[in-house]
C-alpha positions as CSV (number, residue, x, y, z in Angstrom):
1,K,8.3,-20.7,6.9
2,H,4.8,-20.2,8.3
3,W,5.2,-16.6,9.4
4,Q,6.5,-15.6,6.0
5,K,3.5,-17.2,4.2
6,H,1.1,-15.4,6.6
7,V,2.8,-12.0,6.1
8,K,2.9,-12.3,2.4
9,Q,-0.9,-13.3,2.2
10,K,-1.7,-10.2,4.4
11,I,0.4,-7.9,2.2
12,E,-1.0,-9.2,-1.0
13,F,-4.5,-8.8,0.4
14,F,-4.2,-5.3,1.9
15,R,-1.6,-3.9,-0.6
16,P,-0.6,-1.2,1.8
17,D,0.9,2.2,0.9
18,V,3.0,2.3,4.2
19,I,4.1,-0.5,6.5
20,C,4.6,0.4,10.3
21,F,6.3,-1.6,13.0
22,S,6.4,-1.2,16.8
23,T,9.5,-3.1,18.0
24,F,11.8,-3.6,21.0
25,S,15.5,-3.6,20.7
26,V,15.8,-7.3,21.4
27,L,13.5,-7.8,18.2
28,W,15.2,-5.2,16.0
29,D,17.2,-7.8,13.9
30,C,13.9,-9.8,13.4
31,T,12.1,-6.7,12.4
32,K,14.7,-5.9,9.7
33,L,14.5,-9.5,8.5
34,I,10.6,-9.2,8.1
35,I,11.0,-5.8,6.3
36,N,13.6,-7.2,3.9
37,D,11.4,-10.4,3.3
38,I,8.4,-8.2,2.4
39,F,10.4,-6.2,-0.1
40,S,11.6,-9.4,-1.8
41,Y,8.0,-9.8,-3.3
42,Y,6.3,-6.4,-2.8
43,K,7.2,-2.9,-4.0
44,K,9.3,-0.6,-1.9
45,I,7.0,1.6,0.2
46,P,7.8,3.8,3.2
47,V,8.6,1.9,6.4
48,V,7.8,3.5,9.8
49,V,9.3,2.1,12.9
50,G,8.2,3.1,16.5
51,G,8.3,1.5,19.9
52,Y,11.1,1.3,22.4
53,Q,13.6,0.6,19.6
54,A,12.9,3.8,17.8
55,I,12.6,6.0,21.0
56,M,15.7,4.6,22.8
57,C,17.9,4.0,19.7
58,S,16.6,6.7,17.3
59,E,20.0,7.1,15.5
60,E,20.5,3.4,15.0
61,T,17.0,2.9,13.8
62,I,16.8,5.7,11.3
63,S,20.3,4.7,9.9
64,A,19.1,1.3,8.9
65,S,18.6,1.1,5.2
66,E,15.2,-0.7,5.7
67,V,13.7,2.4,7.6
68,D,12.3,5.6,6.1
69,V,10.7,7.2,9.3
70,V,11.1,6.7,13.0
71,C,8.5,7.8,15.5
72,I,10.5,9.2,18.4
73,G,7.8,9.1,21.0
74,E,4.2,8.0,21.5
75,G,2.7,7.3,18.1
76,E,-1.1,7.6,18.3
77,H,-1.2,11.2,17.0
78,T,2.1,11.2,15.3
79,L,1.2,8.3,13.0
80,A,-2.1,9.9,12.1
81,D,-0.5,13.3,11.2
82,Y,2.2,11.4,9.2
83,L,-0.4,9.4,7.2
84,E,-2.5,12.6,6.6
85,S,0.7,14.4,5.4
86,L,1.5,11.6,3.0
87,E,-2.0,11.5,1.7
88,N,-2.2,15.2,1.1
89,K,1.4,15.6,0.0
90,W,2.1,18.0,2.8
91,P,5.7,18.5,3.9
92,L,6.8,15.9,6.5
93,T,8.8,18.7,8.3
94,N,5.4,19.6,10.0
95,V,4.9,16.3,11.6
96,K,6.0,16.5,15.2
97,G,7.4,13.3,16.7
98,I,9.2,11.8,13.6
99,W,12.6,11.6,12.0
100,F,12.7,10.9,8.4
101,K,14.9,10.5,5.4
102,D,14.3,13.0,2.6
103,S,14.6,12.3,-1.0
104,T,18.4,12.6,-0.9
105,G,18.6,10.2,2.1
106,Q,19.4,13.1,4.6
107,V,17.8,12.6,7.9
108,I,15.5,15.3,9.0
109,K,14.9,15.4,12.8
110,N,11.5,17.0,13.6
111,Q,10.6,18.4,16.9
112,N,9.3,16.0,19.7
113,R,5.7,15.8,20.4
114,G,4.3,15.9,23.9
115,V,2.8,13.0,25.7
116,V,-0.7,11.6,24.8
117,H,-3.5,12.4,27.4
118,L,-4.7,8.9,28.0
119,D,-8.4,10.0,28.5
120,D,-8.4,11.6,25.0
121,L,-7.8,8.2,23.4
122,P,-10.8,6.2,22.0
123,F,-11.5,2.8,23.4
124,P,-9.7,0.0,21.4
125,D,-11.9,-1.6,18.8
126,W,-11.4,-5.2,19.4
127,D,-13.7,-6.1,16.4
128,V,-10.7,-5.3,14.1
129,F,-8.8,-8.3,15.4
130,E,-9.7,-11.1,13.0
131,D,-8.3,-13.8,15.4
132,I,-9.8,-12.4,18.6
133,E,-11.2,-15.9,19.4
134,K,-7.6,-17.3,19.4
135,Y,-6.4,-14.4,21.6
136,L,-9.2,-15.0,24.1
137,F,-8.6,-18.8,24.0
138,F,-4.9,-18.6,24.8
139,L,-4.9,-15.6,27.2
140,G,-8.4,-15.9,28.5
141,R,-8.8,-12.1,28.8
142,L,-8.6,-8.7,27.0
143,Y,-6.6,-6.0,28.5
144,A,-7.7,-2.4,29.5
145,I,-4.8,-0.1,30.1
146,G,-5.3,2.3,33.0
147,T,-1.8,3.8,33.1
148,R,1.2,4.5,30.9
149,G,4.8,4.5,32.1
150,C,6.1,3.4,35.4
151,P,6.4,5.3,38.7
152,Y,9.6,3.7,39.7
153,K,13.1,4.7,38.6
154,C,15.0,1.4,38.1
155,S,18.4,2.2,36.6
156,F,18.3,-0.8,34.2
157,C,14.9,-0.1,32.7
158,A,14.0,1.9,29.6
159,E,11.3,3.7,31.3
160,T,13.8,5.7,33.2
161,A,15.3,7.0,30.0
162,L,11.9,7.7,28.8
163,E,11.3,9.8,31.9
164,V,14.2,12.1,30.8
165,T,12.8,12.2,27.2
166,Y,9.3,13.2,28.5
167,K,10.6,15.4,31.2
168,N,8.9,13.5,34.2
169,K,5.7,13.2,32.4
170,R,5.9,9.5,31.4
171,W,3.9,8.1,34.3
172,R,0.2,8.9,33.8
173,E,-3.1,7.5,35.0
174,R,-6.5,7.5,33.3
175,D,-9.4,8.9,35.0
176,P,-10.9,5.9,37.0
177,I,-14.4,6.6,35.8
178,R,-13.2,6.5,32.1
179,Y,-11.4,3.3,32.9
180,V,-14.5,1.6,34.3
181,E,-16.5,2.9,31.3
182,E,-14.1,1.2,29.0
183,I,-14.4,-2.2,30.8
184,E,-18.2,-1.9,30.8
185,Y,-18.2,-1.0,27.0
186,Q,-15.9,-3.9,26.1
187,Y,-17.8,-6.3,28.4
């Protein structure tokens, strides 16, 4: 299959020490398939899963044999702290926002981390996308994100549950000036 060849080439080129996935529940089975495919030709390394699947279904996600760590909230600072702890061999119990399996397979549930302040995040570096020309060709645009979450309370939506998790702090807006600065910078 084409995607398997592509993933294998990337794994062999980068030779990562950790593999991270952000996934939705509807793609959870596909994510596990990809993880298993990777480990059919590459050494077993830590697998971190984040995104809606990990946040909304944390128990199901961490109980999967393919997964070592789940990010139970927004991942920008959590992933950086996790990787720094791995690199320095610091205890993972100090990393807020993750659940992980210890050496015996027991699940350790660390404290949640608060929400990210959107204006503190750096502008995305679109230069790291090797296929940015394809992205622009098919979509015709790059996105600048001005908000996170949703102000509505639809009973069928994951955002409603996330509002509970984040204690009514899920909906946030960036400073409009900072938002315009990003658009100007990217342009």
